[in-house]
N, C-alpha and C positions, 0 to 999 in steps of 0.2 A: 580556389577562389578566396579572396580574402574576404571576411565579413569585417565590419566595424562595429562593435558596441560601446556603450558610453563610457567604460575604463579600460578597453582593452581589444585588440583586433586579433583575428583569427585564420591563418591560412589552413585550408584544407586541400589544396590543391594533387598531394600525394598520397591521401588517406583513401582508401577503398570505400568507405562508409562516410558520407560527407554529412556536414551540419544538418540535425533534422530539428524538427519542433519538440519531439520525445526528450533530447539531452538538455534540452532549454529548460524544458517543464520540470525535470527531475531537478537541474540545479537551483532552480529558484525555490522549488518547493522543500527540499531536503531541510532537515532539521538537524541543527548542530550548535554548540557552544564555543565559546572564545577558548584558544588554548586546546581545542580538540586536537587529537591525531587520526586524520582520514586517509582510507585507502579507497581510490576510485580504480575498479576494475575495468579491463577494457577501454582504456580512456580516449582513444582515437586521438584526435587533433588536440584534445585537451579543454573541451570546453566547460565541462560539470568541474574540473577539477579550478579552472580560471573563475569559474562564477563565484565558487566556494571560497576561494584565497580573496576574493573581492568581498563578498558577504562577511567573513568570519576574520577580523584582522591578524589573530595570534595563532590561526590553525596552521597546524604543518601536514602538509598532504604527501602522499605519495601515490604517482600516476604511475600503473603498469599497463603496458602494451606490447601485445606479443608481434604485431606487425611491423616491420622495419620500415615501409614507407610512411603509414601512421607516424610511428615514432620520430621520424625526421621532423615533421609536422607538429607535434608535439613538443620536442625541444626548441623549434623554433618559436613558437607561440609563448612558451614558458619563460624564452631569454627576451622577447621581447618585450614581456610584460613587467608591470612595477612588483611584482610578486615572487621573482624567481629564486630567490633564497627561502621560501618558503615553500616550493614545490620540487619534488625528486622526483624524476622520470626515471623508469625503469624498464626495459625490453628485455623482457622474459615471459615464459608461459606463468600466469598465475598459478595453475595446479601442480608446479614442481617448484616455483621459487620460495627459497628459503629465508623468511621475512626474520628481521631481527626486533620489530617493534608488535605492539599490540594496540589495537585500535578503538576510539570511541565510535567512529562512524565508518560502515564499509559501503560504499555504493556503487552502482552499476545500472548503466542501460546495455543489458546482455544481449546476446544472439537470440531468437527466438521464434526462427522457422528453417526449414532444411532445404537447400537449394540444390538441385541436380539440372543445371541451365549452362550449356556451353557457352552460352552468348555473355553468360556473366562474368567478369573477369576472376582469378584465382584468388587474388587480392580481396576483392569482395565477398567472395564465397568461403573464406576463412572467417572474415569479420563478421559475418551473418549467418554460418553454419552453426545450425543448434547444436551438434555433438561436441563443438570445439569448447564451449564453455556452458553448460547444463546448469539447469537449477539443483542437481546433487553438488558438482563439483563448488558451486557457490556458496550454497550452505553450509557444506560439510569442513569448507574452509575458514568460511566467517565464525563458525561454533570455534574454533580454535584460536584465532585471530583478534577475537572481539574481547575486550576488557568487560570486567562486570558492569550492569547496566547499562549496556551501549547497542547501538541501533545497526541494523541491514536496513539499506532503501535501495530499490530496484524500481523501473518500470517494466511493464510485462502487458501483452495481448489481453484486453479482457476475458475474451472466451478461452483463454488457456491459463488465468490466473490461478484456479484452484491448485493446478499442477505446482506452482512455485510455494504456494500457500502449505500445502501437503508436505511437500520436501524440507521447507524450515520448521515444519511441527517437528518433522521426525530428528531434526537435529536441536530443539531445544529452543527455536526462535517462533516467537509468539506475535501473532497480527496485532500491532497498536491504532495504524491508521491506514485507510485506503482511501485514494482520491480516483474517482471513476471519470474518465474524460470520452466526452462525444465531439465530432466536428461541428455539430451545430444542431439547436433544439429537436429538430427531426431526424437525426441520426441514431443510429444502435450505439452503444457504449465501444471503443476502439481500444481502450488503454486503461492499465490499472496502474498508479503510482501506489507501491505498498512499501509499510514502515514496520519492520519487526525490531522486537527488543528482545532480549534472553534473559529477562525477567518475566514474572507473572504478571499478567495483564487482565483487568478487572473486565473492562469495556473496550470495545472495538470503535473506533469514530470512523464514521462512512461520509464522505462528501463528494459533491457532483462538480465538475467545470465543463462547458461548453466553449470551445475554443473559439469560434465565431456566433454570432447572433442570427437571426433569424433574415437579416438582411446581407448577411455576408460577409458582415464587417467584423472586426477582432472584439471579442467580447468585453464588457467593463471589469468583468471577473480576469479574464486572462491577460488583459492590460496591467492590471493590479499584480498581479501575479508574477510579471516579467517588466515591470516599469524600472527597476533599477538596472536594466541590463540593453533593452532595445533603444537604440535613438528615436 
């Protein structure tokens, strides 16, 4: 299904994992500077890469995706965008690929739950099976691939965020920012957006976001975060 954003369209009909709010929040919240080299891990149909290309005019982005069906959507979406010269799609396993660059930002909306359900397609199982792209794999490779004073940013379930924070710390990546997300003011926290640095950090910045308000409408804060993308 094709989705229309302000400056690009996104096709995800072949991708096992469809476009969701998690990826949009991550792409809108991520911190990067003009001219940065960025690596998007498990990029799916390419929403985060396209959002960062829109936000950061001179960024060079590598988008790696293991699933061949998702990769067809990724390539189509990149080629249909105005930023195709700045986004390099890679169809390979992140844990094995030999990168030739180092990065200022590594970003990922990673798999985060185990699946053992025959109703779910094999592609969706691979896209969301925790063992396919673990916090350990992400953090270990990020340690290798990040330039000095650079960032790893992910979105992860709030209830399991300490799993990722602990693994990052073992790799010398220290939490700088956390955005705790809940669906509405009365809900429990659902997601954490985590920003790690590979330098010493004095204080952790912790903020909160409700996606919808008490009346079930998108909150002012969520609309402000995503205003450059949603029509």
